[in-house]
DRENROKE-710864 format. One record per residue: y, z, x of N, C-alpha, C, O in turn; residue number from 1. Coordinates in steps of 0.02 Angstrom, whole numbers. Atoms other than C-alpha are relative to their C-alpha. Layout:
REM residues N
<atom <Y; Z; X>; <Y; Z; X>; <Y; Z; X>; <Y; Z; X>; NUM>
...
END
This chain:
REM residues 148
<atom <10; 72; -1>; <7154; 9609; 9218>; <-75; -14; -3>; <-96; -56; -43>; 1>
<atom <71; 9; 4>; <6967; 9620; 9252>; <-31; 15; -66>; <-78; -19; -87>; 2>
<atom <26; -17; 67>; <6936; 9702; 9086>; <12; -55; -51>; <-31; -69; -93>; 3>
<atom <-17; 55; 45>; <7025; 9559; 8996>; <-49; -58; 14>; <-73; -91; -32>; 4>
<atom <46; 59; -18>; <6917; 9430; 9091>; <-73; 15; -27>; <-107; -29; -54>; 5>
<atom <68; -19; 22>; <6755; 9524; 9051>; <-2; -5; -79>; <-49; -33; -108>; 6>
<atom <-4; 1; 71>; <6807; 9546; 8868>; <-1; -72; -27>; <-35; -88; -76>; 7>
<atom <-5; 70; 19>; <6850; 9362; 8856>; <-73; -33; 8>; <-95; -69; -36>; 8>
<atom <65; 28; -13>; <6680; 9314; 8932>; <-50; 25; -51>; <-87; -15; -79>; 9>
<atom <46; -26; 50>; <6581; 9430; 8817>; <14; -29; -71>; <-33; -45; -107>; 10>
<atom <-18; 27; 68>; <6676; 9369; 8661>; <-20; -69; -3>; <-46; -89; -55>; 11>
<atom <23; 67; -1>; <6642; 9189; 8709>; <-75; -6; -9>; <-98; -47; -49>; 12>
<atom <71; 2; 9>; <6457; 9221; 8728>; <-22; 24; -69>; <-66; -7; -99>; 13>
<atom <18; -26; 67>; <6446; 9323; 8567>; <20; -53; -52>; <-20; -66; -97>; 14>
<atom <-22; 51; 50>; <6543; 9189; 8468>; <-46; -58; 5>; <-65; -83; -48>; 15>
<atom <48; 56; -9>; <6430; 9052; 8540>; <-65; 14; -32>; <-90; -29; -68>; 16>
<atom <65; -18; 28>; <6272; 9142; 8490>; <4; 7; -77>; <-39; -17; -113>; 17>
<atom <-5; -9; 70>; <6337; 9192; 8319>; <9; -69; -35>; <-23; -84; -85>; 18>
<atom <-9; 68; 32>; <6399; 9014; 8280>; <-64; -42; 1>; <-79; -76; -47>; 19>
<atom <64; 40; -5>; <6235; 8936; 8338>; <-50; 24; -51>; <-86; -16; -81>; 20>
<atom <46; -26; 53>; <6135; 9052; 8223>; <20; -21; -69>; <-24; -33; -110>; 21>
<atom <-25; 20; 66>; <6243; 9007; 8073>; <-17; -75; -8>; <-45; -94; -60>; 22>
<atom <14; 73; 2>; <6226; 8817; 8111>; <-72; -12; -5>; <-91; -59; -40>; 23>
<atom <73; 11; 3>; <6038; 8833; 8134>; <-30; 18; -68>; <-86; -3; -85>; 24>
<atom <28; -19; 68>; <6016; 8908; 7959>; <3; -57; -47>; <-32; -54; -98>; 25>
<atom <-5; 54; 48>; <6063; 8743; 7875>; <-21; -63; 32>; <-16; -72; 92>; 26>
<atom <26; 63; -19>; <5990; 8571; 7883>; <45; -56; -26>; <69; -51; -83>; 27>
<atom <-41; 55; 22>; <6089; 8410; 7873>; <-39; -43; -49>; <-95; -63; -36>; 28>
<atom <32; 43; 52>; <6049; 8310; 7714>; <43; -61; -5>; <102; -57; -22>; 29>
<atom <-36; 62; 11>; <6097; 8129; 7713>; <-17; -26; -69>; <-76; -34; -86>; 30>
<atom <10; 23; 66>; <6122; 8067; 7537>; <26; -71; -4>; <85; -83; 6>; 31>
<atom <-16; 69; 8>; <6122; 7880; 7510>; <0; -18; -74>; <-51; -17; -108>; 32>
<atom <-11; 19; 71>; <6194; 7826; 7343>; <8; -76; -4>; <50; -105; 31>; 33>
<atom <-4; 75; 7>; <6166; 7644; 7290>; <20; -21; -67>; <25; 20; -113>; 34>
<atom <-15; 33; 60>; <6212; 7527; 7154>; <67; 21; -32>; <75; 16; -93>; 35>
<atom <-68; -17; 25>; <6393; 7588; 7135>; <35; -68; -17>; <33; -116; 21>; 36>
<atom <-30; 63; 23>; <6492; 7459; 7036>; <72; -8; 22>; <101; -62; 13>; 37>
<atom <-67; 8; -26>; <6662; 7497; 7112>; <18; 58; 43>; <-22; 105; 52>; 38>
<atom <-20; -56; -46>; <6761; 7608; 7229>; <54; 47; -34>; <89; 84; -1>; 39>
<atom <-47; -41; 38>; <6866; 7692; 7092>; <-27; 72; -9>; <-86; 81; -26>; 40>
<atom <21; -68; 14>; <6861; 7882; 7080>; <-38; 37; 56>; <-24; 28; 115>; 41>
<atom <38; -36; -49>; <6736; 7995; 7163>; <-71; 9; -23>; <-87; -6; -80>; 42>
<atom <66; -17; 19>; <6554; 8046; 7165>; <-4; 77; 3>; <24; 109; 47>; 43>
<atom <11; -70; 3>; <6503; 8223; 7116>; <-74; 14; 7>; <-114; -13; -31>; 44>
<atom <70; -19; -10>; <6339; 8296; 7181>; <-7; 73; -17>; <22; 118; 14>; 45>
<atom <19; -68; 20>; <6272; 8447; 7091>; <-67; 19; 27>; <-117; -11; 7>; 46>
<atom <61; -21; -32>; <6141; 8534; 7194>; <-29; 59; -40>; <5; 110; -51>; 47>
<atom <30; -54; 39>; <6018; 8641; 7092>; <-62; 26; 37>; <-89; -7; 81>; 48>
<atom <61; -27; -33>; <5874; 8755; 7143>; <-54; 16; -49>; <-108; 38; -28>; 49>
<atom <52; -12; 49>; <5779; 8773; 6979>; <17; -32; -66>; <73; -57; -75>; 50>
<atom <-4; 30; 64>; <5753; 8709; 6802>; <54; 35; -44>; <96; 2; -74>; 51>
<atom <-47; -38; 41>; <5852; 8849; 6716>; <72; -14; 19>; <114; -27; -25>; 52>
<atom <-70; 17; -22>; <6009; 8820; 6820>; <20; -71; -15>; <78; -84; -31>; 53>
<atom <-13; 69; 15>; <5996; 8634; 6795>; <17; -7; -76>; <65; -40; -95>; 54>
<atom <-11; 2; 74>; <5984; 8655; 6604>; <69; 31; -18>; <103; 7; -62>; 55>
<atom <-60; -36; 14>; <6132; 8777; 6609>; <61; -29; 38>; <117; -4; 33>; 56>
<atom <-48; 33; -44>; <6229; 8663; 6730>; <36; 49; 46>; <97; 47; 54>; 57>
<atom <-25; -47; -48>; <6251; 8803; 6853>; <-23; -23; 71>; <-78; -7; 96>; 58>
<atom <17; 29; -65>; <6257; 8714; 7019>; <-4; 55; 53>; <35; 102; 52>; 59>
<atom <3; -42; -60>; <6204; 8804; 7177>; <55; -24; 50>; <84; 17; 85>; 60>
<atom <-53; 30; -37>; <6325; 8687; 7267>; <26; -59; -41>; <-14; -95; -71>; 61>
<atom <-31; 59; 27>; <6447; 8559; 7197>; <47; -31; 51>; <97; -2; 71>; 62>
<atom <-43; 38; -50>; <6517; 8430; 7317>; <28; -61; -32>; <-7; -94; -70>; 63>
<atom <-31; 61; 26>; <6640; 8292; 7273>; <25; -40; 61>; <55; -13; 107>; 64>
<atom <-15; 43; -52>; <6666; 8144; 7384>; <39; -64; -27>; <19; -92; -77>; 65>
<atom <-31; 59; 23>; <6790; 8000; 7367>; <-42; -59; 15>; <-80; -58; 64>; 66>
<atom <41; 63; -8>; <6712; 7826; 7350>; <32; -50; 47>; <12; -109; 48>; 67>
<atom <-37; 49; -43>; <6830; 7748; 7478>; <-43; -29; 54>; <-25; -82; 82>; 68>
<atom <42; 29; -54>; <6689; 7721; 7604>; <-59; -38; -26>; <-106; -52; 11>; 69>
<atom <55; 40; 30>; <6577; 7627; 7483>; <-1; -70; 30>; <52; -102; 32>; 70>
<atom <2; 66; -31>; <6519; 7468; 7566>; <-4; -58; -52>; <-12; -44; -111>; 71>
<atom <-2; 57; 43>; <6522; 7292; 7491>; <-59; -10; -45>; <-56; -46; -95>; 72>
<atom <61; 3; 37>; <6344; 7314; 7428>; <-4; 57; -50>; <-55; 64; -84>; 73>
<atom <5; -57; 48>; <6387; 7470; 7323>; <-36; 58; 26>; <-63; 97; -13>; 74>
<atom <38; -58; -28>; <6312; 7595; 7444>; <52; 48; 32>; <99; 28; 67>; 75>
<atom <-41; -54; -32>; <6393; 7761; 7495>; <-46; 51; 29>; <-93; 73; -5>; 76>
<atom <42; -53; -32>; <6317; 7883; 7616>; <44; 60; 15>; <99; 53; 44>; 77>
<atom <-39; -61; -12>; <6374; 8064; 7622>; <-48; 50; 27>; <-109; 41; 26>; 78>
<atom <44; -51; -31>; <6311; 8220; 7704>; <13; 72; -33>; <70; 88; -51>; 79>
<atom <0; -69; 22>; <6271; 8399; 7642>; <-37; 42; 51>; <-75; 15; 90>; 80>
<atom <36; -46; -43>; <6209; 8550; 7736>; <-30; 54; -46>; <5; 90; -81>; 81>
<atom <34; -50; 46>; <6077; 8658; 7647>; <-50; 38; 43>; <-81; 11; 89>; 82>
<atom <53; -41; -30>; <5967; 8800; 7700>; <-67; -23; -19>; <-73; -55; -72>; 83>
<atom <67; 22; 21>; <5779; 8767; 7699>; <-16; 31; -69>; <-2; 89; -83>; 84>
<atom <21; -18; 68>; <5711; 8773; 7520>; <-10; -59; -45>; <-11; -116; -22>; 85>
<atom <10; 55; 47>; <5684; 8670; 7364>; <66; -11; -42>; <97; 36; -68>; 86>
<atom <-63; 17; 33>; <5830; 8577; 7286>; <-11; -59; -45>; <-64; -91; -41>; 87>
<atom <-5; 63; 36>; <5871; 8439; 7165>; <72; -16; -9>; <113; 28; -21>; 88>
<atom <-70; 20; 7>; <6031; 8337; 7155>; <7; -43; -62>; <-30; -91; -71>; 89>
<atom <-19; 40; 55>; <6106; 8272; 6994>; <71; -28; 18>; <115; 9; 40>; 90>
<atom <-59; 31; -25>; <6244; 8150; 7028>; <39; -36; -59>; <10; -61; -107>; 91>
<atom <-46; 35; 47>; <6395; 8080; 6931>; <44; -47; 35>; <74; -26; 85>; 92>
<atom <-48; 46; -25>; <6494; 7923; 6971>; <62; 9; -44>; <71; -26; -94>; 93>
<atom <-60; -18; 37>; <6660; 7998; 6910>; <58; -48; 13>; <105; -34; 49>; 94>
<atom <-47; 56; -12>; <6759; 7835; 6902>; <75; 17; -15>; <119; -15; 14>; 95>
<atom <-69; -17; 17>; <6917; 7916; 6828>; <19; 69; 24>; <72; 94; 4>; 96>
<atom <-15; -62; -31>; <6910; 8078; 6924>; <20; 56; -45>; <63; 95; -27>; 97>
<atom <-15; -53; 47>; <6914; 8193; 6772>; <-52; 57; 5>; <-48; 107; -31>; 98>
<atom <47; -55; -9>; <6769; 8300; 6828>; <-57; 5; -49>; <-94; 55; -48>; 99>
<atom <51; -6; 47>; <6653; 8261; 6687>; <-25; -70; -21>; <10; -121; -12>; 100>
<atom <32; 61; 23>; <6538; 8128; 6615>; <35; -22; -64>; <41; 16; -112>; 101>
<atom <-34; 30; 58>; <6631; 8012; 6494>; <-52; -38; -43>; <-97; -71; -16>; 102>
<atom <47; 33; 45>; <6538; 7945; 6340>; <36; -49; -44>; <94; -42; -62>; 103>
<atom <-23; 47; 48>; <6557; 7794; 6228>; <-35; 16; -68>; <-25; 71; -95>; 104>
<atom <37; -12; 63>; <6447; 7780; 6073>; <-67; 39; 17>; <-122; 12; 14>; 105>
<atom <52; -45; -18>; <6339; 7928; 6126>; <-35; -15; 66>; <-80; 22; 86>; 106>
<atom <29; 18; -63>; <6293; 7843; 6289>; <53; 8; 56>; <113; -3; 44>; 107>
<atom <-48; -8; -54>; <6374; 7878; 6459>; <34; -65; 20>; <4; -119; 24>; 108>
<atom <-40; 58; -25>; <6514; 7763; 6517>; <1; -5; 73>; <16; -58; 102>; 109>
<atom <-1; -4; -71>; <6499; 7818; 6694>; <-74; 5; 27>; <-120; 23; -9>; 110>
<atom <65; -1; -33>; <6353; 7807; 6818>; <-25; 71; 16>; <14; 119; 24>; 111>
<atom <31; -62; -17>; <6232; 7944; 6856>; <-67; -13; 36>; <-90; -70; 36>; 112>
<atom <62; 9; -33>; <6072; 7975; 6955>; <-26; 65; 22>; <7; 116; 15>; 113>
<atom <33; -61; -21>; <5952; 8101; 7027>; <-33; -13; 68>; <-49; -70; 85>; 114>
<atom <26; 4; -66>; <5882; 8136; 7199>; <-73; -31; -1>; <-117; -7; -36>; 115>
<atom <67; 31; -8>; <5731; 8022; 7245>; <-36; -14; -67>; <-97; -9; -72>; 116>
<atom <27; 10; 68>; <5706; 7983; 7061>; <41; -49; -39>; <101; -39; -48>; 117>
<atom <-34; 48; 39>; <5749; 7833; 6959>; <-13; 17; -74>; <-70; 10; -98>; 118>
<atom <8; -25; 67>; <5779; 7896; 6781>; <-4; -59; -52>; <35; -107; -49>; 119>
<atom <3; 50; 59>; <5726; 7794; 6626>; <-7; 41; -62>; <-45; 89; -63>; 120>
<atom <2; -34; 61>; <5751; 7851; 6454>; <69; 33; -13>; <115; 30; 28>; 121>
<atom <-66; -26; 21>; <5889; 7941; 6362>; <5; 77; 6>; <59; 105; 3>; 122>
<atom <-1; -75; -10>; <5840; 8126; 6385>; <2; 17; 72>; <-15; -23; 115>; 123>
<atom <-5; -27; -70>; <5869; 8231; 6542>; <-67; 5; 30>; <-116; 22; -3>; 124>
<atom <66; -13; -34>; <5733; 8236; 6669>; <-9; 76; 10>; <37; 116; 0>; 125>
<atom <13; -67; -19>; <5652; 8397; 6719>; <14; 7; 72>; <10; -42; 109>; 126>
<atom <-19; -13; -65>; <5703; 8480; 6881>; <-57; -23; 49>; <-43; -50; 102>; 127>
<atom <56; 20; -45>; <5527; 8448; 6955>; <-4; -76; 11>; <-33; -98; 61>; 128>
<atom <-1; 74; -7>; <5553; 8259; 6929>; <42; -23; 62>; <27; -74; 94>; 129>
<atom <-46; 21; -55>; <5693; 8253; 7061>; <13; 50; 52>; <63; 46; 88>; 130>
<atom <-5; -49; -52>; <5663; 8404; 7171>; <-24; -27; 69>; <-65; -73; 73>; 131>
<atom <22; 15; -70>; <5642; 8391; 7361>; <3; 61; 37>; <33; 110; 16>; 132>
<atom <9; -61; -43>; <5603; 8512; 7501>; <46; -16; 63>; <45; -72; 90>; 133>
<atom <-40; 3; -62>; <5726; 8545; 7646>; <-35; 45; 49>; <-46; 104; 36>; 134>
<atom <28; -41; -55>; <5646; 8604; 7806>; <56; 8; 53>; <114; 21; 37>; 135>
<atom <-46; -10; -54>; <5727; 8613; 7977>; <22; -63; 29>; <69; -63; 69>; 136>
<atom <-19; 66; -24>; <5735; 8426; 8012>; <51; -34; -49>; <58; -14; -107>; 137>
<atom <-45; 37; 43>; <5863; 8304; 7947>; <-38; -29; -58>; <-91; -58; -49>; 138>
<atom <31; 26; 58>; <5821; 8256; 7771>; <42; -56; -31>; <103; -48; -35>; 139>
<atom <-35; 52; 31>; <5866; 8091; 7687>; <-21; -2; -74>; <-80; 0; -91>; 140>
<atom <11; 0; 73>; <5885; 8083; 7497>; <33; -66; -24>; <88; -85; -2>; 141>
<atom <-29; 59; 30>; <5912; 7923; 7399>; <12; 9; -76>; <-29; 37; -113>; 142>
<atom <-17; -5; 69>; <6000; 7911; 7233>; <21; -68; -23>; <68; -97; 5>; 143>
<atom <-17; 65; 29>; <6005; 7751; 7131>; <45; 13; -61>; <25; 50; -106>; 144>
<atom <-46; -6; 57>; <6154; 7741; 7011>; <-24; -39; -58>; <-43; -97; -52>; 145>
<atom <18; 33; 61>; <6113; 7703; 6832>; <60; -2; -46>; <94; 48; -55>; 146>
<atom <-51; 8; 53>; <6237; 7636; 6705>; <-32; -20; -61>; <-81; -58; -59>; 147>
<atom <31; 16; 68>; <6200; 7624; 6519>; <36; -58; -30>; <20; -79; -85>; 148>
END
């Protein structure tokens, strides 16, 4: 009986230390998306770590969130957890939930945006235009939705 009690105590301590170490490796990222025109569909956040992966559309992390919590002003706030490092977020307002950007006459029909960067022009930005650094403190990223 004493062995079970000791084993339980040691396991609890070990699990607590192990879990705390894992949680401490990542930082909470608050992403504020503005200018959404409706609550249909979802938002997809592609997190990239460099220019090559951005060009090849190889996300480090891809997170999809429903737009159900979008407020009356077209703002949606979501959270990500990332290890310290350099990242950039490319975002899609996927209004029909098909997992891809829809186009009309060569222009996007759905909204898009980039972390801490308001895009102007028709070509893709460079990774360095929308990159940000994650440290150990909570980081806030703003994305303004653009529609064509």
